[in-house]
C-alpha positions as CSV (number, residue, x, y, z in Angstrom):
1,X,92.4,-1.6,187.9
2,X,95.7,-2.8,189.4
3,X,98.1,-0.7,191.4
4,X,101.5,0.2,189.8
5,X,104.3,-1.7,191.4
6,X,106.6,1.4,191.3
7,X,104.2,3.5,193.4
8,X,105.3,7.1,193.8
9,X,108.6,6.4,192.1
10,X,106.8,5.7,188.8
11,X,107.9,8.5,186.4
12,X,105.7,7.3,183.5
13,X,103.1,10.0,183.1
14,X,101.1,7.6,180.8
15,X,101.2,4.7,183.2
16,X,97.7,3.0,183.0
17,X,97.8,1.7,186.6
18,X,96.7,3.3,189.8
19,X,99.0,5.3,192.1
20,X,99.0,6.7,195.7
21,X,97.3,10.1,196.2
22,X,100.7,11.9,196.4
23,X,101.9,10.6,193.0
24,X,102.9,13.6,190.9
25,X,104.4,12.7,187.5
26,X,105.8,15.2,185.1
27,X,104.2,15.1,181.7
28,X,107.4,16.2,179.9
29,X,109.0,13.0,181.3
30,X,112.7,12.3,180.5
31,X,112.9,15.5,178.4
32,X,112.2,17.8,181.4
33,X,115.3,19.9,182.0
34,X,113.9,22.1,184.7
35,X,115.9,21.4,187.9
36,X,113.2,23.3,189.9
37,X,110.4,21.3,188.4
38,X,107.5,21.1,190.9
39,X,106.6,17.5,189.9
40,X,108.2,14.9,192.1
41,X,108.2,11.9,189.8
42,X,110.3,11.7,186.6
43,X,111.6,8.7,184.5
44,X,114.9,7.2,185.8
45,X,116.8,8.2,182.7
46,X,115.9,11.8,182.9
47,X,118.9,14.2,182.4
48,X,118.7,17.6,184.1
49,X,120.5,20.5,182.5
50,X,121.2,22.9,185.3
51,X,120.3,26.4,184.5
52,X,122.5,28.2,187.1
53,X,125.4,30.0,185.3
54,X,127.8,29.1,188.1
55,X,127.5,25.4,187.2
56,X,128.3,26.2,183.6
57,X,125.4,24.2,182.3
58,X,126.7,20.9,183.7
59,X,124.3,18.0,183.3
60,X,123.1,16.1,186.3
61,X,121.8,12.5,185.6
62,X,119.6,10.9,188.2
63,X,120.4,7.4,189.2
64,X,118.6,4.7,187.3
65,X,116.3,2.7,189.6
66,X,115.2,0.2,186.9
67,X,117.4,0.2,183.7
68,X,115.8,-0.7,180.4
69,X,116.5,-4.1,178.9
70,X,119.5,-4.4,176.7
71,X,119.5,-6.2,173.3
72,X,121.4,-9.1,175.0
73,X,118.7,-9.4,177.7
74,X,116.0,-9.5,175.1
75,X,117.8,-12.2,173.1
76,X,118.2,-14.4,176.1
77,X,114.5,-14.1,177.0
78,X,113.5,-15.0,173.4
79,X,115.7,-18.1,173.5
80,X,114.2,-19.1,176.8
81,X,110.6,-18.9,175.5
82,X,111.0,-19.3,171.7
83,X,108.2,-18.4,169.4
84,X,108.0,-19.9,165.9
85,X,108.8,-16.5,164.3
86,X,112.3,-16.5,166.1
87,X,113.6,-19.1,163.6
88,X,112.9,-16.7,160.8
89,X,114.4,-13.6,162.4
90,X,117.7,-13.4,160.5
91,X,116.0,-14.2,157.2
92,X,113.3,-11.6,157.9
93,X,115.9,-8.8,158.5
94,X,118.2,-9.8,155.7
95,X,115.5,-10.1,153.1
96,X,113.7,-6.9,154.1
97,X,117.0,-4.9,153.8
98,X,117.6,-6.4,150.4
99,X,114.1,-6.4,148.9
100,X,112.6,-3.4,150.8
101,X,109.1,-4.9,150.6
102,X,108.4,-8.2,152.2
103,X,105.2,-10.2,152.5
104,X,105.1,-12.3,155.6
105,X,102.5,-15.1,156.0
106,X,102.8,-16.2,159.6
107,X,100.3,-18.6,161.1
108,X,98.3,-17.9,164.2
109,X,100.5,-18.2,167.3
110,X,103.8,-17.5,165.5
111,X,104.4,-14.2,167.3
112,X,104.5,-12.0,164.2
113,X,102.6,-9.0,165.7
114,X,104.8,-8.7,168.8
115,X,108.2,-9.9,167.5
116,X,108.5,-8.4,163.9
117,X,108.5,-4.8,165.2
118,X,111.1,-5.6,167.8
119,X,113.4,-7.3,165.2
120,X,113.0,-4.4,162.8
121,X,113.8,-1.8,165.5
122,X,116.9,-3.6,166.6
123,X,118.2,-4.3,163.1
124,X,117.3,-1.1,161.2
125,X,117.2,1.5,163.9
126,X,114.9,4.5,163.5
127,X,111.2,4.4,164.1
128,X,109.2,1.3,163.4
129,X,105.4,1.8,162.9
130,X,103.1,-1.2,163.1
131,X,99.5,-0.7,162.0
132,X,96.5,-2.5,163.4
133,X,92.9,-2.4,162.2
134,X,91.5,-2.2,165.7
135,X,92.1,0.0,168.8
136,X,92.1,-2.9,171.2
137,X,94.8,-4.7,169.3
138,X,97.0,-1.6,169.0
139,X,96.9,-0.8,172.7
140,X,97.2,-4.4,174.0
141,X,100.1,-5.2,171.7
142,X,101.9,-1.9,172.6
143,X,101.6,-2.7,176.3
144,X,102.9,-6.3,175.9
145,X,105.8,-5.3,173.6
146,X,106.8,-2.5,175.9
147,X,107.3,-5.0,178.7
148,X,109.2,-7.4,176.4
149,X,111.3,-4.6,174.8
150,X,112.0,-2.3,177.8
151,X,110.8,-4.1,180.8
152,X,108.5,-1.2,181.7
153,X,105.1,0.2,180.6
154,X,104.5,2.1,177.4
155,X,105.8,5.6,177.0
156,X,109.6,5.1,176.6
157,X,110.7,3.0,173.6
158,X,107.2,1.7,172.8
159,X,104.0,3.7,172.3
160,X,100.7,3.8,170.5
161,X,98.5,6.2,168.5
162,X,94.8,5.2,168.2
163,X,92.9,8.5,167.7
164,X,92.8,12.2,168.1
165,X,95.0,14.0,170.6
166,X,92.9,15.2,173.6
167,X,93.2,18.0,176.1
168,X,95.2,17.1,179.2
169,X,96.6,13.6,179.6
170,X,96.3,11.9,176.2
171,X,95.0,8.3,176.4
172,X,95.0,8.0,172.6
173,X,98.6,9.0,172.0
174,X,101.4,7.5,174.1
175,X,105.0,8.3,172.8
176,X,107.5,5.7,171.7
177,X,110.9,6.4,170.4
178,X,111.5,3.0,168.7
179,X,108.2,1.3,168.1
180,X,104.7,2.7,167.6
181,X,101.5,0.6,167.3
182,X,98.9,2.6,165.4
183,X,95.5,2.1,164.0
184,X,95.3,2.6,160.2
185,X,93.0,5.6,160.5
186,X,95.2,7.2,163.2
187,X,98.2,6.8,161.0
188,X,96.6,8.7,158.1
189,X,95.5,11.5,160.4
190,X,98.8,11.6,162.2
191,X,100.8,11.7,159.0
192,X,98.8,14.8,157.9
193,X,99.4,16.5,161.2
194,X,103.1,15.7,161.9
195,X,104.4,13.8,158.9
196,X,105.2,10.7,161.1
197,X,105.9,8.6,158.0
198,X,108.8,11.0,157.2
199,X,110.5,9.7,160.3
200,X,109.5,6.1,159.9
201,X,112.2,3.6,158.8
202,X,110.0,0.4,158.7
203,X,106.3,0.3,158.2
204,X,104.6,-3.0,159.2
205,X,101.1,-3.3,157.9
206,X,99.8,-6.1,160.1
207,X,96.6,-8.1,159.6
208,X,96.6,-6.9,156.0
209,X,94.0,-9.5,155.0
210,X,91.3,-7.6,156.8
211,X,91.4,-4.8,154.2
212,X,89.8,-2.2,156.3
213,X,89.0,1.2,154.8
214,X,92.2,2.9,156.0
215,X,94.4,-0.2,155.6
216,X,94.1,0.3,151.8
217,X,94.9,4.0,152.2
218,X,98.0,3.1,154.2
219,X,99.0,0.5,151.6
220,X,98.7,3.1,148.8
221,X,100.7,5.6,150.8
222,X,103.4,3.0,151.4
223,X,103.8,2.5,147.6
224,X,104.2,6.2,147.0
225,X,106.7,6.5,149.8
226,X,108.8,3.7,148.4
227,X,109.3,5.8,145.3
228,X,110.1,8.9,147.2
229,X,112.5,7.2,149.6
230,X,114.3,4.5,147.6
231,X,117.1,3.9,150.1
232,X,115.8,4.3,153.7
233,X,112.2,3.1,153.8
234,X,111.0,-0.5,154.2
235,X,107.5,-2.1,154.1
236,X,106.3,-5.3,155.6
237,X,102.9,-6.8,154.8
238,X,102.0,-9.4,157.4
239,X,99.0,-11.7,158.1
240,X,98.1,-15.2,158.9
241,X,95.9,-15.7,155.9
242,X,97.0,-13.0,153.4
243,X,96.6,-13.7,149.7
244,X,100.3,-13.0,148.7
245,X,99.8,-12.7,145.0
246,X,97.7,-9.5,145.2
247,X,100.4,-7.7,147.3
248,X,103.3,-9.1,145.2
249,X,101.6,-7.8,142.0
250,X,100.7,-4.4,143.6
251,X,104.3,-3.7,144.7
252,X,105.7,-5.3,141.5
253,X,107.7,-7.9,143.4
254,X,108.2,-10.2,140.5
255,X,111.4,-11.7,141.8
256,X,110.3,-11.9,145.4
257,X,108.6,-14.7,147.4
258,X,106.6,-14.9,150.5
259,X,108.3,-15.5,153.9
260,X,106.2,-18.3,155.4
261,X,106.4,-18.9,159.2
262,X,104.6,-21.8,160.9
263,X,102.4,-21.0,163.8
264,X,100.4,-23.1,166.2
265,X,102.1,-26.2,167.6
266,X,99.0,-28.5,167.8
267,X,96.4,-29.7,165.4
268,X,92.9,-28.3,165.4
269,X,90.2,-30.7,164.3
270,X,87.3,-29.3,162.3
271,X,83.7,-30.7,162.3
272,X,80.7,-29.2,160.5
273,X,77.4,-29.1,162.4
274,X,75.0,-27.1,160.2
275,X,71.9,-25.6,161.6
276,X,68.5,-26.9,160.3
277,X,65.8,-25.1,162.3
278,X,66.9,-23.2,165.3
279,X,68.1,-19.6,165.4
280,X,71.9,-19.3,165.2
281,X,72.0,-18.3,168.8
282,X,69.9,-21.2,170.0
283,X,72.0,-23.6,167.8
284,X,75.3,-22.3,169.1
285,X,74.3,-22.5,172.7
286,X,72.8,-26.0,172.2
287,X,76.1,-27.2,170.7
288,X,78.0,-25.6,173.5
289,X,76.1,-27.4,176.2
290,X,76.6,-30.8,174.4
291,X,80.3,-30.3,174.0
292,X,81.3,-28.4,177.1
293,X,82.1,-31.4,179.3
294,X,84.1,-33.1,176.6
295,X,86.8,-30.4,176.5
296,X,89.1,-28.6,178.9
297,X,90.3,-25.0,178.8
298,X,88.4,-22.0,177.4
299,X,85.9,-21.8,174.6
300,X,85.3,-19.1,172.0
301,X,81.8,-18.8,170.4
302,X,81.9,-16.6,167.3
303,X,78.6,-14.8,166.7
304,X,77.7,-12.0,164.2
305,X,77.0,-9.1,166.6
306,X,76.6,-7.7,170.1
307,X,72.8,-8.4,170.1
308,X,73.3,-12.1,169.4
309,X,76.1,-12.2,172.0
310,X,73.9,-10.8,174.7
311,X,71.1,-13.2,173.7
312,X,73.5,-16.2,173.9
313,X,74.9,-15.2,177.3
314,X,71.3,-14.9,178.6
315,X,70.5,-18.4,177.3
316,X,73.8,-20.0,178.5
317,X,73.6,-18.5,182.0
318,X,70.3,-20.2,182.6
319,X,72.1,-23.5,182.9
320,X,75.7,-22.4,183.2
321,X,78.1,-25.2,184.3
322,X,79.9,-25.1,187.6
323,X,83.1,-23.1,187.7
324,X,82.3,-21.5,184.4
325,X,82.2,-17.8,183.5
326,X,80.5,-16.4,180.4
327,X,81.9,-13.2,179.0
328,X,81.3,-11.0,176.0
329,X,84.0,-9.6,173.6
330,X,83.2,-7.1,170.9
331,X,84.6,-3.8,169.8
332,X,82.2,-1.5,171.7
333,X,83.0,-2.8,175.1
334,X,85.1,-0.8,177.4
335,X,88.8,-1.7,177.9
336,X,88.0,-2.8,181.5
337,X,85.4,-5.3,180.1
338,X,87.7,-6.5,177.3
339,X,90.4,-7.0,179.9
340,X,88.2,-9.4,181.8
341,X,88.7,-11.7,178.9
342,X,92.3,-10.9,177.9
343,X,93.6,-11.1,181.5
344,X,91.3,-13.9,182.7
345,X,94.1,-16.4,183.4
346,X,95.9,-13.9,185.6
347,X,93.3,-14.4,188.2
348,X,93.9,-16.4,191.3
349,X,91.3,-19.1,190.6
350,X,92.8,-21.5,188.1
351,X,89.8,-23.9,188.2
352,X,87.5,-21.4,186.5
353,X,86.8,-22.0,182.8
354,X,85.8,-19.2,180.5
355,X,83.3,-19.2,177.6
356,X,83.8,-16.1,175.4
357,X,80.9,-15.0,173.2
358,X,82.7,-12.8,170.6
359,X,82.5,-11.1,167.2
360,X,85.2,-11.2,164.6
361,X,87.3,-8.9,166.9
362,X,88.7,-12.2,168.4
363,X,89.9,-13.4,164.9
364,X,93.2,-11.6,164.9
365,X,95.7,-9.7,167.0
366,X,94.3,-10.2,170.5
367,X,95.6,-13.4,172.2
368,X,93.4,-15.4,174.4
369,X,95.4,-18.2,175.9
370,X,94.3,-21.8,176.7
371,X,91.5,-21.9,174.2
372,X,90.6,-25.6,173.3
373,X,87.2,-25.3,171.8
374,X,85.8,-23.0,169.0
375,X,82.2,-22.8,168.0
376,X,81.9,-20.8,164.8
377,X,78.5,-19.5,163.6
378,X,80.2,-18.6,160.2
379,X,78.4,-15.2,160.3
380,X,79.6,-11.6,160.5
381,X,77.8,-8.2,160.4
382,X,79.1,-6.2,157.4
383,X,78.3,-2.6,156.7
384,X,77.7,-1.4,153.2
385,X,77.0,2.1,152.0
386,X,74.3,2.8,149.4
387,X,75.7,5.8,147.5
388,X,72.5,6.5,145.6
389,X,70.3,6.7,148.7
390,X,73.3,7.7,150.9
391,X,72.1,5.1,153.4
392,X,74.2,2.5,155.4
393,X,73.1,-1.1,155.1
394,X,73.9,-3.6,157.8
395,X,74.0,-7.1,156.5
396,X,74.6,-10.4,158.2
397,X,76.7,-12.4,155.8
398,X,78.7,-15.6,155.5
399,X,82.4,-15.2,156.5
400,X,85.2,-15.8,154.0
401,X,87.5,-18.8,154.0
402,X,90.3,-16.7,155.4
403,X,88.2,-15.6,158.3
404,X,87.1,-19.2,158.9
405,X,90.8,-20.2,159.1
406,X,91.5,-17.3,161.5
407,X,88.7,-18.4,163.8
408,X,89.9,-22.0,163.7
409,X,93.4,-20.9,164.5
410,X,92.4,-19.4,167.9
411,X,92.6,-22.9,169.3
412,X,95.5,-25.3,169.4
413,X,98.2,-23.0,170.8
414,X,98.9,-25.0,174.0
415,X,97.2,-28.3,173.2
416,X,95.1,-29.9,170.5
417,X,92.0,-28.0,169.7
418,X,88.6,-28.5,168.1
419,X,86.5,-26.2,165.9
420,X,82.8,-26.9,165.3
421,X,81.5,-24.9,162.3
422,X,77.7,-24.4,162.3
423,X,77.5,-24.4,158.6
424,X,78.4,-26.6,155.5
425,X,81.9,-26.5,154.1
426,X,80.4,-25.5,150.7
427,X,79.0,-22.3,152.4
428,X,82.5,-20.8,152.3
429,X,82.3,-19.3,148.9
430,X,84.4,-16.2,149.4
431,X,88.2,-16.7,149.6
432,X,88.8,-13.4,151.3
433,X,86.9,-10.5,152.8
434,X,85.6,-7.9,150.4
435,X,87.7,-4.8,150.9
436,X,85.9,-2.0,152.8
437,X,87.0,0.5,150.2
438,X,84.5,-1.1,147.8
439,X,81.5,-0.9,150.2
440,X,82.0,2.3,152.1
441,X,81.3,6.0,151.8
442,X,84.4,7.6,150.4
443,X,83.6,11.3,151.2
444,X,86.1,11.6,154.1
445,X,88.6,9.3,152.3
446,X,88.6,11.6,149.2
447,X,89.1,14.6,151.4
448,X,92.0,13.0,153.2
449,X,93.7,12.1,149.9
450,X,93.2,15.6,148.5
451,X,94.8,17.0,151.7
452,X,97.8,14.8,150.9
453,X,98.0,16.8,147.6
454,X,97.0,13.7,145.7
455,X,94.2,13.0,143.2
456,X,91.7,10.4,144.5
457,X,91.0,9.3,140.9
458,X,94.7,8.4,140.5
459,X,95.5,7.2,144.0
460,X,97.2,3.7,143.9
461,X,94.4,1.6,145.5
462,X,95.3,-2.0,145.7
463,X,91.6,-2.7,144.8
464,X,90.3,0.5,143.1
465,X,86.7,1.5,144.1
466,X,84.1,2.1,141.4
467,X,84.9,5.4,139.6
468,X,81.4,6.6,140.0
469,X,81.6,6.3,143.8
470,X,84.8,8.5,143.8
471,X,83.1,11.0,141.5
472,X,80.1,11.2,143.7
473,X,82.3,12.0,146.7
474,X,84.1,14.7,144.8
475,X,80.8,16.2,143.7
476,X,79.7,16.3,147.4
477,X,83.0,18.0,148.4
478,X,82.5,20.6,145.8
479,X,78.9,21.2,146.9
480,X,80.2,21.7,150.5
481,X,82.9,24.0,149.2
482,X,85.6,21.8,150.5
483,X,87.4,21.7,147.1
484,X,87.2,24.0,144.0
485,X,86.4,23.0,140.5
486,X,90.0,21.8,140.0
487,X,89.8,19.5,143.0
488,X,92.2,21.8,145.0
489,X,91.5,21.9,148.7
490,X,89.9,25.1,150.1
491,X,90.3,26.6,153.5
492,X,87.0,25.2,154.4
493,X,88.1,21.8,153.3
494,X,91.2,22.0,155.4
495,X,89.0,22.9,158.4
496,X,86.8,19.8,157.7
497,X,89.9,17.6,157.4
498,X,91.1,18.8,160.8
499,X,87.7,18.1,162.4
500,X,87.9,14.5,161.0
501,X,84.2,14.0,160.9
502,X,82.2,12.9,157.9
503,X,82.1,16.1,155.7
504,X,78.3,16.4,156.0
505,X,78.6,16.4,159.8
506,X,81.4,19.0,159.6
507,X,79.2,21.2,157.4
508,X,76.3,21.0,159.9
509,X,78.7,21.7,162.8
510,X,80.5,24.7,161.3
511,X,77.5,26.3,159.7
512,X,75.3,26.0,162.8
513,X,78.2,27.4,164.9
514,X,78.4,30.4,162.5
515,X,74.7,31.1,163.0
516,X,74.3,30.1,166.7
517,X,77.7,30.5,168.4
518,X,76.3,30.2,172.0
519,X,75.3,26.5,171.4
520,X,78.9,25.5,170.6
521,X,79.1,23.2,173.7
522,X,75.9,21.4,172.5
523,X,77.1,21.1,168.9
524,X,80.5,19.9,170.0
525,X,78.7,17.1,172.0
526,X,76.0,16.2,169.5
527,X,78.3,15.7,166.5
528,X,80.8,13.4,168.3
529,X,77.9,11.3,169.5
530,X,76.6,11.0,166.0
531,X,80.0,10.2,164.6
532,X,80.8,7.5,167.2
533,X,79.4,4.1,166.3
534,X,77.8,2.2,169.2
535,X,76.7,5.2,171.3
536,X,73.1,4.4,171.9
537,X,70.8,4.7,174.8
538,X,70.5,0.9,175.2
539,X,74.2,0.8,176.1
540,X,75.7,-2.2,177.8
541,X,74.0,-5.2,179.4
542,X,74.6,-8.9,179.0
543,X,72.0,-10.1,181.6
544,X,68.3,-9.7,181.0
545,X,67.9,-7.6,184.2
546,X,70.6,-5.3,183.0
547,X,68.9,-4.8,179.7
548,X,65.6,-4.2,181.4
549,X,67.3,-1.5,183.5
550,X,68.6,0.1,180.3
551,X,65.1,0.1,178.8
552,X,63.8,1.7,182.0
553,X,66.4,4.4,181.7
554,X,65.2,5.2,178.2
555,X,61.6,5.4,179.5
556,X,62.7,7.8,182.3
557,X,64.6,9.8,179.7
558,X,61.5,10.1,177.6
559,X,59.8,11.9,180.5
560,X,62.4,14.7,180.4
561,X,63.5,14.8,176.7
562,X,61.6,14.9,173.4
563,X,64.8,14.3,171.5
564,X,67.2,11.3,171.4
565,X,70.1,13.7,170.8
566,X,69.4,15.8,173.9
567,X,68.8,12.7,175.9
568,X,72.2,11.2,174.9
569,X,73.8,14.6,175.6
570,X,72.5,14.5,179.1
571,X,73.9,11.0,179.6
572,X,77.3,12.2,178.4
573,X,77.3,15.3,180.6
574,X,76.4,13.2,183.8
575,X,79.3,10.9,183.0
576,X,81.6,13.8,182.6
577,X,80.7,15.1,186.0
578,X,81.6,11.8,187.7
579,X,85.1,11.2,189.1
580,X,85.9,14.9,189.3
581,X,89.4,16.0,190.5
582,X,89.9,18.6,193.2
583,X,91.9,21.4,191.5
584,X,93.9,22.1,194.6
585,X,94.9,18.6,195.8
586,X,94.7,17.0,192.3
587,X,93.0,14.0,193.9
588,X,89.8,12.3,193.0
589,X,86.9,13.4,195.3
590,X,85.6,9.8,195.3
591,X,88.6,7.5,195.6
592,X,91.2,10.1,196.6
593,X,93.7,8.6,194.2
594,X,95.9,11.1,192.3
595,X,95.3,11.1,188.6
596,X,97.8,12.3,186.0
597,X,94.8,13.6,184.0
598,X,93.7,16.5,186.2
599,X,90.3,16.8,184.7
600,X,88.9,13.4,185.8
601,X,89.5,10.1,187.5
602,X,89.5,7.4,184.9
603,X,88.8,4.5,187.4
604,X,85.9,6.3,189.0
605,X,84.4,7.1,185.7
606,X,84.7,3.5,184.7
607,X,83.0,2.5,187.9
608,X,80.2,5.0,187.1
609,X,79.8,3.5,183.7
610,X,79.5,0.0,185.1
611,X,76.9,1.1,187.7
612,X,74.8,2.8,185.0
613,X,75.4,0.2,182.3
614,X,77.2,2.7,180.1
615,X,80.0,2.0,177.6
616,X,83.0,3.7,179.2
617,X,85.3,3.3,176.2
618,X,82.8,5.0,173.8
619,X,82.2,7.8,176.3
620,X,86.0,8.4,176.5
621,X,86.1,8.6,172.7
622,X,83.3,11.1,172.6
623,X,85.0,13.2,175.3
624,X,88.2,13.3,173.2
625,X,86.2,14.3,170.1
626,X,84.3,16.9,172.1
627,X,87.6,18.5,173.4
628,X,89.1,18.4,169.9
629,X,86.1,20.0,168.3
630,X,86.1,22.9,170.8
631,X,89.8,23.4,170.3
632,X,89.6,23.4,166.5
633,X,86.5,25.7,166.2
634,X,87.9,28.3,168.6
635,X,91.4,28.2,167.1
636,X,92.1,31.8,165.8
637,X,93.8,30.3,162.8
638,X,90.4,29.6,161.2
639,X,89.0,33.1,161.9
640,X,85.5,31.8,162.5
641,X,83.1,34.5,163.7
642,X,80.2,32.7,165.5
643,X,76.7,34.2,165.2
644,X,74.4,35.0,168.0
645,X,71.4,32.9,169.1
646,X,68.4,35.1,168.4
647,X,64.8,34.2,169.2
648,X,65.4,30.4,169.1
649,X,65.8,27.7,171.7
650,X,68.8,25.4,171.5
651,X,66.6,22.5,170.5
652,X,64.8,24.5,167.8
653,X,68.1,25.8,166.4
654,X,69.4,22.2,166.3
655,X,66.3,20.9,164.5
656,X,66.3,23.7,161.9
657,X,69.9,23.2,161.0
658,X,69.7,19.4,161.0
659,X,66.9,19.6,158.5
660,X,68.9,22.0,156.3
661,X,71.8,19.7,156.1
662,X,70.1,16.3,156.2
663,X,66.8,16.8,154.3
664,X,66.8,13.1,153.3
665,X,66.6,12.2,157.0
666,X,63.3,14.0,157.5
667,X,60.5,11.7,158.6
668,X,57.0,11.7,160.1
669,X,55.5,9.5,162.8
670,X,52.4,7.7,161.4
671,X,49.2,8.4,163.3
672,X,48.3,4.7,163.1
673,X,51.3,2.4,163.5
674,X,51.5,-1.1,162.0
675,X,54.1,-3.9,162.0
676,X,57.4,-2.4,160.6
677,X,55.5,0.8,159.9
678,X,56.1,3.4,162.7
679,X,57.1,6.3,160.5
680,X,57.5,7.4,156.9
681,X,60.6,9.1,155.5
682,X,59.4,12.1,153.6
683,X,61.7,12.3,150.6
684,X,62.1,8.6,149.8
685,X,58.6,7.5,150.9
686,X,59.8,4.2,152.6
687,X,58.4,3.1,155.9
688,X,60.6,2.7,159.0
689,X,60.6,1.1,162.4
690,X,61.4,3.1,165.6
691,X,64.3,1.7,167.6
692,X,63.2,0.6,171.1
693,X,66.2,2.7,172.4
694,X,64.6,5.9,171.1
695,X,62.6,8.2,173.5
696,X,60.1,8.6,170.6
697,X,59.1,5.0,171.4
698,X,58.2,5.8,175.0
699,X,56.4,9.2,174.9
700,X,53.3,10.7,173.5
701,X,54.2,12.3,170.2
702,X,53.0,16.0,169.9
703,X,55.1,17.0,166.9
704,X,55.3,14.0,164.5
705,X,58.1,15.5,162.4
706,X,61.7,14.5,163.1
707,X,65.2,14.2,161.7
708,X,66.5,10.6,162.1
709,X,70.3,10.8,162.3
710,X,70.5,7.0,162.3
711,X,68.8,5.3,159.4
712,X,69.9,1.8,158.7
713,X,68.6,-0.8,156.3
714,X,68.8,-4.3,157.8
715,X,69.4,-7.4,155.8
716,X,65.7,-8.3,156.0
717,X,64.9,-5.0,154.2
718,X,63.5,-3.3,157.3
719,X,64.6,0.3,157.9
720,X,65.5,1.0,161.5
721,X,65.6,4.6,162.7
722,X,67.1,6.0,165.8
723,X,68.8,9.2,167.2
724,X,65.7,11.3,166.4
725,X,65.3,15.0,166.9
726,X,62.1,17.0,166.4
727,X,61.9,19.5,163.6
728,X,59.4,21.8,162.0
729,X,56.8,20.5,159.6
730,X,57.2,21.7,155.9
731,X,54.4,24.3,156.4
732,X,56.3,25.8,159.4
733,X,59.7,25.8,157.8
734,X,61.4,29.0,156.9
735,X,64.8,27.5,156.0
736,X,67.6,29.4,154.3
737,X,70.1,27.9,151.9
738,X,73.0,26.0,153.5
739,X,76.0,28.2,154.2
740,X,78.9,26.9,152.2
741,X,81.2,29.9,152.0
742,X,81.3,30.8,155.7
743,X,85.0,30.0,155.8
744,X,87.1,31.8,153.2
745,X,87.8,29.4,150.4
746,X,91.4,30.1,149.7
């Protein structure tokens, strides 16, 4: 991580760069009015209100060492490096003010994601909120726009919100007075907590074509807010490949038209090279080797998932060309690993070329410069929830035409580009992505909507989900005592909403805590691990030797643990212990750098993650969820009275309560295993395969009964189980009914 160029003078508590050991920023920042404040670094525009009566409350303003950019400065810079969107600035502002809802179709490279929020902030005043479907996009855009808008890092005019608030320094929520980049899910949560949309003047829903689960919720909320605030609230729907008719109809914009903005400056040529016999990985790498010397610049290779990416990197690295670097890019990577791609051209060696093996994360929002060649597998992994079996299904499916266009548009920004599609043109049968709202569990969504004092059956979805799916979620919420018979939220439901987990996870968490209070720390670690996609024991590793090291780690873990959950908890706790901060000097005990977050040193934790092949970003998310869970459950507001652990080990208590709350996850290891038949799920009767990342795959099984907290049906029909924990056999079980009224339902 780079050093901050302001050093000790940096007054930005949220600055992401490293500082000298004596750096001591004030978390209150420019709002700090304590003239005797012990912290030595404050923002340059801080105003001190002197408390001494003899000074009669006169204000003392510190000299500004680096003033923020003025509107005039920003305008000059935009003219010097014009983006295509600049030509539409005046029309955008004028039409948005007149029409209140504006659909903007801006091609890749137009600058819509960085410029539209700035135009809106300057023209309308007030707060501009710009939503993004992914964390990496929200953070990277906020940092770039902060530099363009203010000339400094995030934390002044520009900020971001990408998740739960955490204890100490909050890496998920950085304040911004003018512009906030937020993930869709974070905006829904934030609006419930602080009513941020009440203070929002302009809401920009970016990359609307992706139609993520919470994007559709935000779109529905926007429609409701337009009716509530008919004079001072404005909505922008923006995308490169959006279908405008659906949004125009939804917002009843009969007299409106789309604002079209051209994008890339150079042509991108498309060739189709369908695969006949090889695997998609082998075919992609084979095409890459044939084409590599024919092109300059960087290359993007789109593959369906992390496993295929790692296989492709292994294969490509065997004969990697000179002065070439192969890098992965997918959502589960740490920010440091993602930045290797995003900041590649900032390095000193300009002769190096980069080949990025990526998922659909590289389709939108993130900008990778100097890309000339695209190799598109045409595939994407898509999650689908089977409501009848309450089982997630992971499918590898053909992308839509809009996604294909997005992938093609990644090239041609600085010179003519070329896209090779590894499929037939006729394979693109879907015009757009199927909205996630129609293929996801709606349990938490229904709870969120009810907490907004709205009826999920009447919520304005742009693409309403099947009514039976909503009714199934409402029935579950009643069963868990989250809502009453009239669909009114209960106190227990309010608690579950604040916890923000899937309601079934929250029920397990709360009910087990009320029985076995002393294992709160374990519970508050296990549930975030279960709720965080991608946290598996075969963490990160692109090279074969790295993956073998990860497998060896699982084998070693199997010697100490008979539970995947306890093994994963041990990994998390060891990571937490790394990069500890001396409470007196407030310096890291490893690198001796001062950290604004007193609990840990972020850079040393990241180094620990790299050394041990762990996913640092995922671990940070789990830590935030852990801290939030402890904070919520111990909050006196909820009046929870935890029980006492009696005659039970932590592991046994965990197994008993997991089986109570997830009986459909109960399985049994088969005494004689066969291909695709390692275990049987007791209730459903289907066979399942043990994940190689499970400790159950590497130890002698004494107790064959387990609860599998990860059960996924693959597109080939095979059921893969992971995150196993031992439980009692049916003959040993003395289970009691699930507690559903442990929190007063009022």
